[in-house]
GUFI-934505 format. One record per residue (C-alpha): x negated, y, z; residue number from 1. Coordinates in nm, 3 decimals, decimal comma, always signed. Layout:
N
east X | north Y | up Z | k NUM
...
***
This chain:
98
east +0,000 | north +0,000 | up +0,000 | k 1
east -0,119 | north +0,350 | up -0,079 | k 2
east -0,054 | north +0,633 | up +0,164 | k 3
east +0,063 | north +0,921 | up -0,053 | k 4
east +0,114 | north +1,286 | up +0,041 | k 5
east +0,483 | north +1,242 | up +0,125 | k 6
east +0,419 | north +0,948 | up +0,360 | k 7
east +0,123 | north +1,129 | up +0,517 | k 8
east +0,345 | north +1,433 | up +0,582 | k 9
east +0,609 | north +1,210 | up +0,744 | k 10
east +0,349 | north +1,048 | up +0,974 | k 11
east +0,202 | north +1,388 | up +1,060 | k 12
east +0,553 | north +1,527 | up +1,130 | k 13
east +0,628 | north +1,240 | up +1,371 | k 14
east +0,303 | north +1,282 | up +1,563 | k 15
east +0,289 | north +1,663 | up +1,571 | k 16
east +0,667 | north +1,700 | up +1,618 | k 17
east +0,697 | north +1,968 | up +1,351 | k 18
east +0,904 | north +2,024 | up +1,039 | k 19
east +0,833 | north +1,851 | up +0,709 | k 20
east +0,748 | north +2,189 | up +0,551 | k 21
east +0,493 | north +2,261 | up +0,826 | k 22
east +0,334 | north +1,918 | up +0,782 | k 23
east +0,307 | north +1,966 | up +0,404 | k 24
east +0,156 | north +2,312 | up +0,459 | k 25
east -0,112 | north +2,174 | up +0,691 | k 26
east -0,200 | north +1,891 | up +0,451 | k 27
east -0,213 | north +2,128 | up +0,149 | k 28
east -0,425 | north +2,382 | up +0,336 | k 29
east -0,667 | north +2,119 | up +0,461 | k 30
east -0,699 | north +1,975 | up +0,109 | k 31
east -0,768 | north +2,320 | up -0,041 | k 32
east -1,035 | north +2,398 | up +0,220 | k 33
east -1,208 | north +2,064 | up +0,161 | k 34
east -1,200 | north +2,108 | up -0,218 | k 35
east -1,341 | north +2,462 | up -0,194 | k 36
east -1,625 | north +2,352 | up +0,033 | k 37
east -1,713 | north +2,055 | up -0,188 | k 38
east -1,707 | north +2,282 | up -0,496 | k 39
east -1,972 | north +2,496 | up -0,324 | k 40
east -2,182 | north +2,180 | up -0,283 | k 41
east -2,126 | north +2,174 | up +0,094 | k 42
east -2,074 | north +1,855 | up +0,294 | k 43
east -1,745 | north +1,805 | up +0,477 | k 44
east -1,763 | north +1,610 | up +0,803 | k 45
east -1,420 | north +1,469 | up +0,870 | k 46
east -1,380 | north +1,357 | up +1,231 | k 47
east -1,396 | north +0,982 | up +1,288 | k 48
east -1,366 | north +0,904 | up +0,915 | k 49
east -1,698 | north +1,018 | up +0,775 | k 50
east -1,876 | north +1,273 | up +0,559 | k 51
east -1,771 | north +1,376 | up +0,210 | k 52
east -2,039 | north +1,513 | up -0,020 | k 53
east -2,095 | north +1,576 | up -0,389 | k 54
east -2,362 | north +1,378 | up -0,572 | k 55
east -2,474 | north +1,428 | up -0,929 | k 56
east -2,477 | north +1,117 | up -1,144 | k 57
east -2,769 | north +1,097 | up -1,384 | k 58
east -2,731 | north +1,097 | up -1,759 | k 59
east -2,719 | north +0,740 | up -1,888 | k 60
east -2,653 | north +0,527 | up -2,192 | k 61
east -2,324 | north +0,345 | up -2,224 | k 62
east -2,120 | north +0,205 | up -2,506 | k 63
east -1,776 | north +0,257 | up -2,652 | k 64
east -1,586 | north -0,066 | up -2,579 | k 65
east -1,373 | north -0,024 | up -2,892 | k 66
east -1,651 | north +0,030 | up -3,146 | k 67
east -1,948 | north -0,110 | up -2,949 | k 68
east -2,145 | north +0,205 | up -3,045 | k 69
east -2,404 | north +0,331 | up -2,796 | k 70
east -2,335 | north +0,672 | up -2,653 | k 71
east -2,488 | north +0,911 | up -2,401 | k 72
east -2,282 | north +0,964 | up -2,086 | k 73
east -2,364 | north +1,314 | up -1,956 | k 74
east -2,458 | north +1,418 | up -1,604 | k 75
east -2,152 | north +1,470 | up -1,387 | k 76
east -2,060 | north +1,532 | up -1,025 | k 77
east -1,902 | north +1,256 | up -0,816 | k 78
east -1,765 | north +1,234 | up -0,463 | k 79
east -1,956 | north +1,029 | up -0,207 | k 80
east -1,798 | north +0,913 | up +0,120 | k 81
east -2,030 | north +0,809 | up +0,402 | k 82
east -1,826 | north +0,643 | up +0,678 | k 83
east -1,908 | north +0,694 | up +1,046 | k 84
east -2,023 | north +0,405 | up +1,265 | k 85
east -1,682 | north +0,416 | up +1,434 | k 86
east -1,504 | north +0,374 | up +1,098 | k 87
east -1,731 | north +0,089 | up +0,990 | k 88
east -1,680 | north -0,097 | up +1,317 | k 89
east -1,304 | north -0,035 | up +1,314 | k 90
east -1,270 | north -0,173 | up +0,961 | k 91
east -1,476 | north -0,479 | up +1,049 | k 92
east -1,251 | north -0,546 | up +1,349 | k 93
east -0,927 | north -0,493 | up +1,153 | k 94
east -1,019 | north -0,648 | up +0,819 | k 95
east -1,294 | north -0,889 | up +0,918 | k 96
east -1,632 | north -0,941 | up +0,756 | k 97
east -1,620 | north -1,032 | up +0,389 | k 98
***
């Protein structure tokens, strides 16, 4: 199951005992702040979850699966998530080692 924005707002509303509009506002504002900081190449440390940062993937060769032609894939930014020790341990306890 995927937790989407609507379900996240409902969970937040239940915990914070606020209106649905207030919960959506908080989620939207938090998302905008995180996106702005990442766009400035800053790291975002997010509580017990981990750290979000932008990495730059190197230019590399790939191929077009339809034509099998080689092509150059340009440098591009990507999001990196580094989980905290708490998150790693919690996931191991809940999901088990695989």
